[in-house]
C-alpha positions as CSV (number, residue, x, y, z in Angstrom):
1,X,0.0,0.0,0.0
2,X,1.4,3.3,-1.0
3,X,1.7,6.3,1.3
4,X,-0.8,8.4,-0.6
5,X,-3.5,5.7,-0.4
6,X,-2.9,5.3,3.3
7,X,-3.3,9.1,3.8
8,X,-6.4,9.0,1.7
9,X,-7.9,6.2,3.9
10,X,-6.9,8.1,7.1
11,X,-8.5,11.3,5.7
12,X,-11.6,9.4,4.8
13,X,-11.9,7.9,8.3
14,X,-11.4,11.4,9.9
15,X,-14.0,12.9,7.6
16,X,-16.4,10.2,8.5
17,X,-15.8,10.7,12.2
18,X,-16.3,14.4,11.9
19,X,-19.5,13.9,10.0
20,X,-20.9,11.5,12.6
21,X,-20.0,13.8,15.5
22,X,-21.5,16.8,13.6
23,X,-24.7,14.9,12.8
24,X,-25.2,13.9,16.5
25,X,-24.5,17.5,17.6
26,X,-27.0,18.8,15.1
27,X,-29.7,16.4,16.3
28,X,-29.1,17.3,19.9
29,X,-29.4,21.0,19.0
30,X,-32.5,20.4,17.0
31,X,-34.1,18.6,19.9
32,X,-33.3,21.6,22.1
33,X,-34.8,24.0,19.6
34,X,-37.9,21.8,19.1
35,X,-38.5,21.7,22.9
36,X,-38.1,25.4,23.2
37,X,-40.5,26.0,20.3
38,X,-43.2,23.8,21.8
39,X,-42.6,24.6,25.5
40,X,-45.7,26.7,25.8
41,X,-47.9,24.1,24.2
42,X,-46.4,21.3,26.4
43,X,-46.8,23.4,29.5
44,X,-50.5,23.9,28.9
45,X,-51.1,20.2,28.0
46,X,-49.2,18.6,30.9
47,X,-48.9,21.2,33.6
48,X,-52.1,23.3,33.7
49,X,-51.8,26.0,36.4
50,X,-53.4,29.3,37.3
51,X,-50.4,31.1,35.8
52,X,-48.8,30.5,32.5
53,X,-45.4,31.3,34.0
54,X,-45.9,28.5,36.6
55,X,-46.7,26.1,33.8
56,X,-43.6,27.1,31.9
57,X,-41.4,26.8,35.0
58,X,-42.7,23.3,35.6
59,X,-42.0,22.2,32.0
60,X,-38.5,23.7,32.1
61,X,-37.9,21.9,35.3
62,X,-38.7,18.6,33.6
63,X,-36.4,19.6,30.7
64,X,-33.6,20.5,33.1
65,X,-34.0,17.1,34.9
66,X,-33.6,15.3,31.6
67,X,-30.7,17.5,30.6
68,X,-28.9,16.7,33.9
69,X,-29.5,13.0,33.4
70,X,-27.0,13.0,30.5
71,X,-23.8,13.2,32.5
72,X,-25.3,10.9,35.2
73,X,-26.1,8.3,32.5
74,X,-22.6,8.7,31.1
75,X,-21.1,7.9,34.6
76,X,-23.5,5.0,35.3
77,X,-23.4,3.4,31.8
78,X,-20.0,4.4,30.7
79,X,-18.0,1.7,32.4
80,X,-20.4,-1.0,31.5
81,X,-20.5,0.1,27.8
82,X,-16.7,0.0,27.8
83,X,-16.9,-3.7,28.9
84,X,-19.6,-4.9,26.5
85,X,-18.8,-2.8,23.5
86,X,-20.2,0.2,21.6
87,X,-22.7,-1.7,19.6
88,X,-24.4,-3.2,22.7
89,X,-24.1,0.1,24.5
90,X,-25.8,1.9,21.6
91,X,-28.7,-0.6,21.7
92,X,-29.1,-0.2,25.4
93,X,-28.9,3.6,25.2
94,X,-31.4,3.9,22.4
95,X,-33.8,1.5,24.2
96,X,-33.6,3.6,27.3
97,X,-34.2,6.7,25.2
98,X,-37.3,5.2,23.6
99,X,-38.9,4.6,27.1
100,X,-39.5,8.4,27.6
101,X,-41.6,9.1,24.5
102,X,-43.5,5.9,25.0
103,X,-44.4,7.0,28.6
104,X,-45.4,10.4,27.3
105,X,-47.9,8.7,25.0
106,X,-49.5,7.0,28.0
107,X,-49.9,10.2,30.1
108,X,-53.4,11.6,29.7
109,X,-53.8,15.2,28.8
110,X,-55.8,17.5,31.0
111,X,-59.4,18.0,29.9
112,X,-59.9,20.9,27.5
113,X,-62.1,23.7,28.8
114,X,-64.3,23.5,25.7
115,X,-65.9,20.1,26.3
116,X,-64.8,19.2,29.8
117,X,-64.0,15.6,29.0
118,X,-60.7,13.7,28.8
119,X,-60.4,13.7,25.0
120,X,-58.1,14.9,22.3
121,X,-60.5,17.5,20.8
């Protein structure tokens, strides 16, 4: 193998790594943007209160709890993932991440003031 083909392979590997890291960062930032955009709607749906500010504070408290769980999850799962491998670690991590949205689906919304029933109208 010549030196130039080895450098090309190394450059391709670096470019792939940069692309994967950038894509993951983009998705994390998109998730943050999406939560901020829908925070008012989520606050009304899940934390009805007499004050809109109180509802927003409660939804941001939930967001901050989730945001603080990232480093805790890294400490708790990091050592185990190093032992079992990245592939199995990714499967476990994605499975744990899927639990949250599934539980959100199961949480009933508050009754709308228009009809007074627990419905999605």
